[in-house]
N, C-alpha and C positions, 0 to 999 in steps of 0.2 A: 372762296373766290367764285365770282359769277362766271358762267361759261361764255364762250364765243359760239354764236349760232351760225352754222354754215348751211346755206341753201345749196343743196346738191349733195349727193352721196357717192356716186359711182365714178365720177370723173377724176382725172389725175390731180387737179388742184384740190378738190375736196378730200381725197384720200391722203394727200400729202399734209394738208392742214391737220387732219385727225392724227396722223402719225407723229408730226412734230409736237402736237399737243400732248400726246401720250409720253413722248420722250422728255418733255420739259415740265410734266405735271401741270399742264394747263388744261382745264376742262373745255372740251369742244363737243358740241352737240350738232351732228350733221343730220339734216332731214331732207327728204325728197319732196316732190311736188304735192303729194297727198297731205303731208303735214304742214307744208309752207308753200302756198301758191302765191308767187310774187305779183301776180296780176289780180289778186283778190285781197282787198283791204281787210275784210273780216278774218281771212286766213292769216295775214301778217299780224294783226292784233292778237289773235288767239295764240299763235306761236310765241310771240313776244311775252304775252301774259304767262304762258305756261313755262317758258324757259328762263325768263328774266335775264336776258343776255347782257353782257358788258358791251358787246359789239355784234354786228351782223355782217357776214361776208357772203356775197353772192358768187358762189362757185358753180352755179347751175350753167349748163352749157347748151347751146343750140347745136343739135347733132345731125341735122340734115346738111351735111357738108356740101353736097352738090348745089343746093339752093343758096347756101351762104356764100359760096365762091362765085356764083353766077351774078351776084349783085342785084338780083331781082327782089330781094326782101330787104327790109330795114330792121334795125335792132329795136323794134318797138317794145319788146318785152323789157329790156333794161330801162328804157326811158320811162315806160309806164310804171315799173316797180319803183324807180327812184322818185318819181313824182308822187306816187301814193304814199311812200314812206315819209316824204317831206310834209305832205298834207297831214298825215297822222301826227307827226311831230309838232306841227304848228297848232293842231287841235289839242295837244297835250295828251293824246291817247297812247303814246309810246314812251 
């Protein structure tokens, strides 16, 4: 069975996904930013090539809570990552 690739390793969601995967015998590979930088197309391609996942779950979190709550930033990381993955899919690279 091909694994589920989880971006993020230390957050509550990522840990829960790994735990549920273990309980249900579903392979889950959780990686942190050095292994899968969602803002870097080469990093995404390399991780996908290495793991060959059935699915990718973005469980990476923005941890600067004060900035996130202030409304002074936008969620550009998620938008950028989604767009880059879509571009790679369209190019047939994923």
